[in-house]
C-alpha positions in Angstrom: 60.9 0.9 -76.4 59.2 0.1 -73.0 55.8 -0.2 -74.7 57.1 -2.9 -77.0 58.4 -4.9 -74.0 55.1 -4.4 -72.1 53.1 -5.7 -75.0 55.0 -9.0 -74.9 54.8 -9.0 -71.1 51.0 -8.6 -71.3 50.6 -11.4 -73.8 52.7 -13.6 -71.4 50.7 -12.6 -68.3 47.4 -13.1 -70.1 48.3 -16.7 -71.1 49.0 -16.2 -74.8 52.5 -17.8 -75.2 52.6 -17.8 -79.0 51.8 -14.1 -79.2 54.2 -13.4 -76.3 57.1 -15.2 -77.9 56.6 -13.3 -81.2 56.4 -9.9 -79.5 59.3 -10.5 -77.2 61.5 -11.9 -80.0 60.8 -8.8 -82.0 61.5 -6.5 -79.0 64.9 -8.2 -78.4 65.9 -7.9 -82.0 64.9 -4.2 -82.3 66.2 -3.1 -78.9 69.4 -5.2 -78.1 70.6 -2.7 -75.4 67.3 -2.3 -73.6 67.3 -2.3 -69.7 64.4 -4.7 -70.0 66.5 -7.3 -71.9 66.9 -9.7 -69.0 63.2 -9.7 -68.1 62.3 -10.1 -71.8 64.6 -13.1 -72.2 63.1 -14.8 -69.1 59.5 -14.2 -70.3 60.5 -15.3 -73.9 62.0 -18.5 -72.5 58.9 -19.2 -70.4 56.6 -18.6 -73.4 58.7 -20.9 -75.6 58.6 -23.6 -72.9 54.9 -23.3 -72.8 54.6 -24.0 -76.5 56.9 -27.0 -76.3 59.9 -25.4 -77.9 62.2 -26.6 -75.1 65.6 -26.4 -76.7 64.9 -22.8 -77.7 63.6 -22.1 -74.2 66.8 -23.5 -72.6 69.0 -21.3 -74.9 67.0 -18.2 -74.0 67.1 -19.1 -70.3 70.9 -19.4 -70.6 71.0 -16.0 -72.2 69.0 -14.7 -69.3 71.4 -16.2 -66.8 74.3 -14.5 -68.5 72.7 -11.2 -67.5 71.2 -12.3 -64.1 72.7 -15.3 -62.3 70.8 -14.9 -59.0 67.9 -17.1 -60.2 69.9 -20.0 -61.7 68.1 -22.5 -59.5 64.7 -21.1 -60.5 65.5 -21.2 -64.1 66.7 -24.9 -63.9 63.6 -25.8 -62.0 61.4 -24.2 -64.6 63.2 -26.1 -67.3 62.7 -29.3 -65.4 59.0 -28.5 -65.1 58.8 -27.8 -68.9 60.4 -31.1 -69.8 58.3 -32.9 -67.3 55.2 -31.4 -68.8 56.3 -32.7 -72.2 56.9 -36.2 -70.8 60.7 -35.9 -71.1 61.3 -37.0 -67.5 65.0 -38.0 -68.0 65.8 -34.4 -69.0 63.6 -33.1 -66.2 65.5 -35.0 -63.6 68.8 -33.6 -65.0 67.5 -30.0 -64.7 66.0 -30.6 -61.2 69.3 -32.0 -59.9 71.1 -29.0 -61.3 68.6 -26.7 -59.5 69.0 -28.7 -56.3 72.7 -28.0 -56.3 72.0 -24.3 -56.2 69.0 -24.3 -53.8 69.3 -21.5 -51.3 67.8 -23.5 -48.4 66.7 -26.9 -47.2 63.0 -26.4 -48.0 63.8 -25.6 -51.6 66.3 -28.5 -51.9 63.7 -30.9 -50.6 61.0 -29.6 -52.9 63.3 -30.2 -55.8 64.2 -33.7 -54.5 60.5 -34.4 -54.4 60.2 -33.4 -58.1 63.1 -35.8 -58.9 61.2 -38.6 -57.1 58.0 -37.9 -59.0 59.8 -38.0 -62.3 61.5 -41.2 -61.4 58.1 -42.7 -60.6 56.8 -41.7 -64.0 59.9 -43.4 -65.5 59.1 -46.5 -63.5 62.4 -46.4 -61.7 61.0 -47.6 -58.4 64.3 -48.2 -56.6 65.6 -44.8 -57.5 62.3 -43.1 -56.5 62.3 -45.1 -53.2 65.9 -44.0 -52.4 65.0 -40.4 -53.2 61.9 -40.4 -51.0 63.9 -42.0 -48.1 66.6 -39.4 -48.5 64.0 -36.7 -48.1 62.7 -38.3 -44.9 66.2 -38.4 -43.5 66.5 -34.7 -43.9 63.0 -33.4 -43.1 61.8 -32.9 -39.5 58.4 -31.2 -40.3 55.7 -33.7 -39.5 53.0 -32.7 -42.1 55.6 -32.8 -44.8 57.0 -36.1 -43.6 53.5 -37.6 -43.6 53.1 -36.6 -47.2 56.4 -38.1 -48.3 55.6 -41.3 -46.4 52.2 -41.5 -48.1 53.8 -41.0 -51.6 56.4 -43.5 -51.0 53.8 -46.0 -49.9 51.9 -45.3 -53.1 55.0 -46.1 -55.1 55.6 -49.4 -53.3 51.9 -50.3 -53.5 52.0 -49.9 -57.3 55.2 -52.0 -57.4 53.4 -54.8 -55.7 55.2 -54.5 -52.4 51.9 -54.3 -50.4 53.2 -55.3 -47.0 55.8 -52.5 -47.0 53.3 -50.0 -48.4 50.9 -50.8 -45.5 53.6 -50.1 -42.9 54.4 -46.8 -44.6 50.7 -45.8 -44.7 50.5 -46.5 -41.0 53.7 -44.5 -40.5 52.1 -41.5 -42.3 49.1 -41.7 -39.9 51.4 -41.9 -36.9 53.5 -39.0 -38.1 50.7 -36.4 -38.3 47.1 -37.8 -37.9 45.6 -34.4 -38.7 47.2 -34.1 -42.1 45.5 -34.8 -45.5 48.2 -37.4 -46.1 47.2 -39.2 -42.9 43.6 -39.3 -44.1 44.5 -40.6 -47.6 46.8 -43.2 -45.9 44.0 -44.3 -43.6 41.7 -44.7 -46.7 44.3 -47.1 -48.2 44.7 -49.0 -45.0 40.9 -49.5 -44.7 40.6 -50.5 -48.4 43.3 -53.1 -47.8 41.4 -54.5 -44.9 44.3 -53.7 -42.6 43.7 -53.5 -38.8 43.6 -49.9 -37.8 43.1 -48.0 -34.6 39.6 -46.7 -34.7 40.5 -43.6 -32.7 43.2 -42.7 -35.1 40.8 -43.3 -38.0 38.3 -41.0 -36.4 40.8 -38.3 -35.9 42.1 -38.5 -39.5 38.5 -38.2 -40.7 37.5 -35.5 -38.3 40.5 -33.2 -39.0 39.9 -33.6 -42.7 36.2 -32.7 -42.5 34.8 -36.2 -43.1 32.5 -35.9 -40.1 30.1 -38.8 -40.7 32.9 -41.3 -41.0 34.6 -39.7 -38.0 31.5 -40.2 -35.9 31.2 -43.8 -37.0 34.8 -44.5 -36.0 34.5 -42.8 -32.6 31.3 -44.9 -32.0 33.2 -48.0 -32.7 35.8 -46.9 -30.1 33.0 -46.5 -27.6 31.6 -50.0 -28.5 35.0 -51.5 -27.5 35.1 -51.6 -23.6 38.9 -52.1 -23.6 39.9 -49.3 -25.9 42.2 -46.8 -24.0 40.8 -43.7 -25.8 37.1 -44.1 -24.9 36.9 -40.9 -23.0 38.5 -38.8 -25.7 36.4 -40.6 -28.3 33.2 -39.4 -26.6 34.4 -35.8 -26.9 35.3 -36.2 -30.5 32.0 -37.9 -31.2 30.2 -34.9 -29.8 32.4 -32.6 -31.9 31.7 -34.6 -35.0 27.9 -34.4 -34.5 28.2 -30.6 -33.8 30.2 -30.1 -37.0 27.4 -32.0 -38.9 24.8 -29.6 -37.4 23.2 -32.3 -35.3 23.2 -30.1 -32.3 20.8 -32.0 -30.0 22.6 -35.3 -30.7 25.9 -33.5 -30.0 24.6 -32.0 -26.8 23.8 -35.5 -25.5 27.3 -36.7 -26.4 28.9 -33.8 -24.6 26.8 -34.6 -21.5 28.1 -38.1 -21.5 31.7 -36.9 -22.1 31.8 -34.6 -19.1 29.9 -37.1 -17.0 32.4 -39.9 -17.8 35.6 -37.8 -17.6 34.9 -34.8 -15.3 38.6 -34.3 -14.5 39.9 -34.6 -18.1 42.1 -31.8 -19.3 39.5 -31.0 -22.0 36.5 -31.1 -19.7 36.1 -27.4 -19.4 36.1 -27.0 -23.1 33.5 -29.7 -23.4 31.2 -27.9 -21.0 31.3 -24.7 -23.0 30.9 -26.6 -26.3 28.0 -28.5 -24.8 26.3 -25.2 -24.0 26.9 -23.9 -27.4 25.4 -27.0 -29.0 22.3 -26.5 -26.9 22.1 -22.8 -27.8 22.3 -23.7 -31.5 19.7 -26.4 -31.0 17.3 -23.7 -29.9 17.5 -24.6 -26.2 18.9 -21.4 -24.5 17.6 -22.2 -21.0 19.3 -25.6 -21.1 22.5 -24.0 -22.4 22.4 -21.5 -19.4 21.7 -24.4 -17.0 24.8 -26.2 -18.3 27.0 -23.2 -17.9 25.7 -22.6 -14.4 26.4 -26.2 -13.4 29.9 -26.0 -14.7 30.6 -22.8 -12.7 29.0 -24.5 -9.6 30.9 -27.8 -9.9 34.3 -26.3 -10.9 34.4 -22.9 -9.4 38.2 -22.7 -9.6 38.4 -23.7 -13.3 40.0 -20.9 -15.4 37.2 -21.2 -18.0 34.5 -20.2 -15.4 34.6 -16.5 -16.2 34.2 -17.3 -19.9 31.3 -19.7 -19.1 29.5 -17.0 -17.1 30.1 -14.5 -19.9 28.7 -17.0 -22.4 25.7 -17.5 -20.0 24.9 -13.8 -19.9 25.3 -13.6 -23.7 22.8 -16.4 -24.2 20.3 -14.6 -22.0 20.8 -11.3 -23.8 20.2 -13.0 -27.2 17.0 -14.6 -25.9 15.5 -11.8 -23.8 17.4 -8.6 -24.4 20.3 -7.0 -22.7 18.3 -5.6 -19.8 17.5 -9.1 -18.7 21.2 -9.9 -18.6 22.3 -6.8 -16.8 22.7 -8.3 -13.3 24.6 -11.3 -14.6 27.1 -9.0 -16.3 27.5 -7.1 -13.1 27.8 -10.3 -11.0 30.5 -11.6 -13.3 32.6 -8.4 -12.8 32.2 -8.7 -9.0 33.1 -12.4 -8.8 36.1 -12.3 -11.2 37.6 -8.8 -11.2 40.9 -10.0 -12.5 39.5 -11.6 -15.6 39.3 -9.8 -18.9 35.7 -11.0 -19.1 35.0 -8.7 -16.1 35.9 -5.7 -18.2 33.9 -7.0 -21.1 30.9 -7.6 -18.9 30.9 -4.1 -17.4 31.2 -2.5 -20.8 28.4 -4.7 -22.1 26.2 -3.6 -19.1 27.1 0.0 -19.9 26.3 -0.3 -23.5 22.9 -1.9 -22.7 22.0 1.1 -20.4 23.3 3.6 -22.8 21.4 2.1 -25.7 18.2 2.1 -23.7 18.4 5.8 -22.9 20.0 5.6 -19.5 23.5 7.2 -20.0 23.7 8.3 -16.3 23.4 4.7 -15.1 25.7 3.5 -17.9 28.5 5.8 -16.6 29.3 3.7 -13.5 29.9 0.4 -15.3 32.0 2.1 -18.0 34.1 3.8 -15.3 34.5 0.6 -13.3 35.5 -1.2 -16.5 38.2 1.4 -17.2 39.5 1.0 -13.7 39.7 -2.8 -13.9 41.3 -2.7 -17.4 44.0 -0.3 -16.1 44.6 -2.7 -13.2 44.9 -5.6 -15.7 47.6 -3.7 -17.8 45.6 -1.4 -20.0 45.5 -1.9 -23.8 42.5 -2.0 -26.1 40.0 -2.8 -23.3 41.0 0.3 -21.4 40.7 2.6 -24.4 37.3 1.1 -25.2 36.0 1.6 -21.7 37.5 5.1 -21.3 35.9 6.1 -24.6 32.4 5.0 -23.6 32.7 6.6 -20.1 33.5 9.9 -21.9 30.8 9.4 -24.4 28.2 8.9 -21.6 29.4 12.1 -19.9 29.3 13.9 -23.3 25.7 12.8 -23.9 24.7 14.0 -20.4 26.1 17.5 -21.4 29.0 17.2 -18.9 31.5 18.3 -21.5 34.4 19.2 -19.2 34.1 15.8 -17.4 33.9 14.1 -20.8 37.1 15.7 -21.9 38.8 14.8 -18.6 37.6 11.2 -19.0 39.0 11.1 -22.5 42.4 12.7 -21.7 44.2 9.5 -20.8 43.0 8.0 -24.0 44.0 11.0 -26.1 47.5 11.0 -24.4 48.1 7.3 -24.1 46.7 6.1 -27.5 46.1 9.2 -29.6 45.7 7.4 -32.9 43.5 4.5 -31.9 40.0 4.3 -33.3 38.5 5.4 -29.9 40.8 8.4 -29.5 39.9 9.5 -33.1 36.2 9.2 -32.2 36.7 11.2 -29.1 38.5 13.9 -31.1 35.6 14.0 -33.5 33.2 14.5 -30.7 35.3 17.3 -29.3 35.4 19.0 -32.7 39.2 18.5 -33.1 38.7 16.3 -36.2 36.1 16.2 -39.0 34.1 13.0 -39.4 35.4 10.6 -42.0 34.2 11.6 -45.5 33.6 9.1 -48.2 32.7 11.5 -50.9 33.7 14.9 -52.4 37.2 15.6 -51.2 40.0 17.2 -53.2 40.9 14.7 -56.0 44.7 14.7 -55.9 47.6 13.4 -53.8 51.2 14.6 -53.7 53.6 13.6 -56.3 57.4 13.3 -55.7 57.8 12.6 -52.0 56.1 9.2 -52.2 57.3 8.0 -55.6 59.8 5.1 -55.3 62.6 7.0 -57.0 62.3 9.9 -54.6 62.7 7.8 -51.5 66.1 7.8 -49.8 67.6 7.6 -46.3 66.4 10.7 -44.5 68.9 12.3 -42.1 66.0 13.4 -39.9 64.9 9.8 -39.4 68.4 8.7 -38.7 69.0 11.4 -36.2 65.7 10.5 -34.5 66.6 6.8 -34.4 70.1 7.5 -33.1 68.4 9.3 -30.1 66.9 6.0 -28.9 68.4 3.1 -30.9 72.1 4.1 -30.7 72.8 3.8 -34.4 73.0 6.6 -36.9 73.6 7.6 -40.5 76.8 5.6 -41.1 75.2 2.3 -39.9 72.1 2.8 -42.0 74.1 3.8 -45.1 76.3 0.8 -44.7 73.3 -1.4 -44.3 71.5 0.0 -47.3 74.6 -0.8 -49.4 74.8 -4.3 -47.9 71.2 -5.0 -48.9 72.0 -4.5 -52.5 74.6 -7.3 -52.3 72.5 -9.6 -50.0 71.6 -12.8 -51.8 68.0 -12.8 -50.6 67.5 -9.2 -51.6 69.0 -9.7 -55.1 67.0 -12.8 -55.7 63.8 -11.1 -54.6 64.4 -8.2 -57.0 65.1 -10.6 -59.8 62.0 -12.6 -59.0 59.8 -9.5 -59.0 61.2 -8.4 -62.3 60.1 -11.6 -64.0 56.7 -11.8 -62.2 57.6 -14.4 -59.5 56.2 -12.1 -56.8 55.1 -14.8 -54.3 58.5 -16.4 -54.3 60.1 -13.0 -53.9 57.9 -12.5 -50.8 59.3 -15.6 -49.2 62.9 -14.4 -49.7 62.1 -11.0 -48.2 60.2 -12.5 -45.3 63.4 -14.3 -44.3 65.5 -11.2 -44.7 63.1 -9.1 -42.6 62.9 -11.8 -39.9 66.7 -11.7 -39.6 66.5 -8.0 -38.8 63.5 -8.1 -36.6 65.1 -6.4 -33.6 67.3 -3.9 -35.4 65.2 -0.7 -36.1 67.9 1.1 -38.1 68.5 -1.9 -40.3 64.7 -2.3 -40.8 64.4 1.3 -41.8 67.3 1.0 -44.3 65.6 -2.2 -45.7 62.3 -0.4 -46.0 63.9 2.4 -48.0 65.7 -0.1 -50.3 62.4 -2.0 -50.8 60.4 1.1 -51.5 63.0 2.2 -54.1 62.2 -1.0 -55.9 58.4 -0.4 -55.7 57.9 -3.3 -53.2 55.3 -1.5 -51.1 54.0 -4.3 -49.0 57.4 -5.5 -47.8 58.6 -1.9 -47.3 55.6 -1.1 -45.2 56.1 -4.3 -43.1 59.7 -3.4 -42.5 58.9 0.2 -41.6 56.0 -1.0 -39.3 58.4 -3.2 -37.4 60.9 -0.3 -37.0 58.0 1.9 -35.7 56.9 -0.8 -33.3 60.4 -0.9 -31.8 60.5 2.9 -31.3 59.2 4.8 -28.3 56.8 6.7 -30.5 53.1 6.4 -29.5 51.7 8.0 -32.6 52.5 8.7 -36.2 52.8 12.3 -35.4 55.8 11.5 -33.2 57.9 10.2 -36.1 59.6 12.1 -38.9 57.3 12.5 -41.9 59.3 10.5 -44.4 59.1 7.4 -42.1 55.4 8.0 -41.6 55.1 7.9 -45.4 56.9 4.6 -45.5 54.2 3.3 -43.2 51.3 4.9 -45.1 52.3 5.0 -48.8 50.3 5.9 -51.9 51.1 3.5 -54.7 49.4 3.8 -58.1 48.7 7.4 -57.3 47.4 8.5 -60.8 45.2 5.4 -61.0 43.8 5.9 -57.5 43.1 9.6 -58.2 41.5 8.8 -61.6 39.1 6.3 -60.1 38.3 8.5 -57.1 37.5 11.4 -59.4 35.3 9.1 -61.5 33.4 7.8 -58.5 33.5 11.0 -56.5 35.3 9.3 -53.6 37.8 10.6 -51.0 41.3 9.5 -52.1 42.2 9.3 -48.3 39.4 6.7 -47.8 40.3 4.6 -50.9 44.0 4.7 -50.0 43.2 3.5 -46.5 41.0 0.7 -47.9 43.8 -0.4 -50.2 46.3 -0.4 -47.4 44.1 -2.4 -45.1 43.1 -4.9 -47.9 46.4 -5.6 -49.5 49.2 -3.2 -48.4 49.3 -2.2 -52.0 50.3 -5.7 -53.2 48.9 -6.3 -56.7 49.2 -10.1 -56.4 47.4 -10.4 -53.0 44.9 -13.2 -52.8 43.0 -14.1 -49.6 41.7 -17.5 -48.3 38.3 -16.4 -49.7 39.9 -15.8 -53.1 39.6 -12.0 -52.9 42.1 -10.6 -55.3 44.3 -7.6 -55.9 44.7 -4.2 -54.4 41.2 -3.8 -53.1 40.5 -7.5 -52.6 37.5 -8.0 -54.9 36.1 -11.5 -55.0 35.2 -13.3 -58.2 31.4 -13.2 -58.0 31.5 -9.5 -57.0 33.9 -8.8 -59.8 31.6 -10.5 -62.3 28.6 -8.4 -61.1 30.7 -5.2 -61.3 31.9 -6.1 -64.8 28.3 -6.5 -65.9 27.2 -3.2 -64.2 30.1 -1.3 -65.9 29.5 -2.9 -69.3 32.9 -4.6 -69.2 33.8 -6.8 -72.2 32.4 -10.3 -71.9 35.8 -11.9 -71.6 36.2 -10.9 -68.0 38.0 -13.5 -65.9 38.8 -13.5 -62.2 42.6 -13.3 -63.0 42.0 -9.8 -64.3 41.3 -8.6 -60.8 45.1 -8.7 -60.3 45.5 -6.0 -62.9 45.6 -2.7 -61.0 43.5 -0.7 -63.4 40.7 -3.3 -63.2 40.9 -3.9 -59.5 40.9 -0.2 -58.4 38.1 0.6 -60.8 36.0 -2.3 -59.6 36.8 -1.7 -55.9 36.1 2.1 -56.1 32.8 1.4 -57.9 31.8 -1.1 -55.2 32.7 1.2 -52.4 30.7 4.0 -54.0 27.7 1.6 -54.3 27.9 0.9 -50.6 28.2 4.6 -49.7 25.2 5.4 -51.8 23.2 2.5 -50.3 23.9 3.7 -46.7 23.4 7.4 -47.3 27.1 8.2 -47.2 27.7 6.6 -43.8 31.3 5.6 -44.0 31.2 3.1 -41.1 28.3 1.2 -42.5 29.7 1.3 -46.0 33.0 -0.1 -44.8 31.1 -2.9 -43.0 29.2 -3.6 -46.2 32.5 -3.6 -48.3 34.1 -6.1 -45.8 31.2 -8.3 -44.7 28.5 -7.7 -47.3 25.6 -5.3 -47.5 23.1 -7.8 -46.2 25.0 -8.2 -43.0 25.6 -4.5 -42.6 21.8 -3.9 -42.9 21.0 -6.8 -40.4 23.5 -5.6 -37.8 22.6 -2.0 -38.1 18.8 -2.4 -38.0 17.3 0.0 -35.5 20.8 1.4 -34.5 21.4 5.0 -35.5 24.6 5.7 -33.4 27.7 4.6 -35.4 29.5 3.5 -32.2 26.6 1.3 -31.0 26.4 -0.1 -34.5 30.0 -1.1 -34.5 29.7 -2.6 -30.9 26.7 -4.7 -32.0 28.5 -6.4 -34.8 28.9 -10.0 -33.6 32.1 -10.7 -35.6 35.5 -9.3 -34.6 36.9 -9.1 -38.1 34.5 -6.5 -39.6 34.9 -4.4 -36.4 38.6 -4.4 -36.6 38.4 -3.7 -40.3 36.4 -0.5 -39.8 38.7 0.6 -37.0 41.8 0.2 -39.0 40.5 1.8 -42.2 39.2 4.8 -40.2 42.6 5.1 -38.5 44.2 4.9 -42.0 41.9 7.6 -43.3 43.0 10.0 -40.7 46.6 9.1 -41.1 46.5 9.7 -44.8 44.9 13.1 -44.1 47.6 13.9 -41.6 50.4 13.0 -43.9 49.1 14.3 -47.2 46.5 17.0 -46.7 49.1 19.8 -46.8 50.1 18.7 -50.2 46.6 18.5 -51.6 45.6 20.8 -54.4 41.9 21.3 -55.0 41.8 20.3 -58.6 40.8 17.1 -60.5 43.5 15.2 -62.3 
């Protein structure tokens, strides 16, 4: 029975509405009492709508609503979209208005009002569209959205021949939010119409929308006008426009004039640092260093001076090596001991000495960095400095002192990356393994249907949160009746995962300071297989607790934090590629929190966040059928196979080195080779990566690897699936 439903679902997901409609109709006829009936009706209705059979679609949607009423507004909106796509805008308006009456919040209501206005425009009902847009403006207070509505209303009036009113609205859109795309488009219309515009506003609209040549021209016109009140700021933005265009020498001269003409401006400190960066990128490191020194000399009390001196030392290190910059790092720490840059400078000095075979000399700056970091409140900077102090002692053979240096780290932050590295050095942990570990993970304890409120967790929470079993059980029952929760489950069932995420984000935010409620929510979400949202809710509950490490919390809560979804698939691909299931689980958790539909700003997709070009290359290497499309990367069996293959490729390329392979997986193999050239020590390799994101990525995946071992190793059975 389920197979028949899944066939129709697959046709629907793959964009074959005719085949989907046929398969789903057959399924509904043959299995009238199926638990998948509601989902099948929704997907059948959607497939029918896509093929233009709108009356049939409306009837099937109504059948769906008879079984699941939580998504009535969504259904009516989809019917409106379907009629609009067929050019039947009168009917579309009717459906949109029905949906608006059921909208759960203001944002949804306004989005539906906007669709009504668009349909009215297509119907050439200008007065009605104008009234609808103005009603939206009366209710919305979000500047970027208001700018967009103002622009669209102006477009309507312009087409209707009401040009003077349209021009006023275009200007209003610019005034509302000059950084928005709507402001840029409105400014284009104003210029096309020959309207008088403020050139500084024009430049800002161009600049913030990436049209840097036009921005530079506008800012220059401001400078050519001796009476313009924004001449000083225009000089700054002219420099920034040139810098964005890659004209670094020209930008540097513009920055020089900016700080010369407005030395006391609120942005002057930023301009000094940007000026120096432009010079550095122009291949003038000594000039960049001179600028930074001048800034520190002329404005010694400015809060950006420590950053300027750090930047100055970094420029010197890049040009002549770290030993040349050693004294500048030390001087920065002496002059500004309360600045975080003092800690960074001392660690950098220590790293330089350590890398150059002088661990005994490196010890002092590492220890001083740790002391300063502790005075500044501790945190990641303290753990980093403490780790390196212990590592220098360890390299010198002073093992007892190394262990003593690491003790605060091991006690205060036992599961941080640096603590794990210290435990590796002490022999308490094995190094991370990418290959050849037992190829299974436990069944049962982590499956959605096996998760329930754990008395051990509730007793533990009651000891510090003041709530116990009764409160959690009551909350768990309440969630099942909560409108947002019910809507989210209904959305997930019919494939509207992103909209479900928005509903659950709101519910989780409402419970942000209640750990017991968050735990109950996490359990309820996990029972529905919603791993990402369950993990986020559990993570917030963990953050509110006094626990410092995963080992301090009951195992069932820890498994909510570090789940294993798609267990059989994960094990199958790990076995096929000879990979550690702990490592692959940690990569998936870091990449997507086990969310199938995850998609990044770089268009990386799915569980293991594979980007399109990489996916095409892997498909070719694996002999995949020629019909591969990027959308297939959202299918778990495709994504995990491709991701596991790519991870194995990187492990092989870097001789099984997990850290380098992870950097390659995250930032590309070319960068991993470039950053690691001549650096054998994995810790030094990580420190020398110039970008924070790949460093953090490695740290979190390695943390995840050990946490998965901690939680699941006792359940491992040394056999292949």
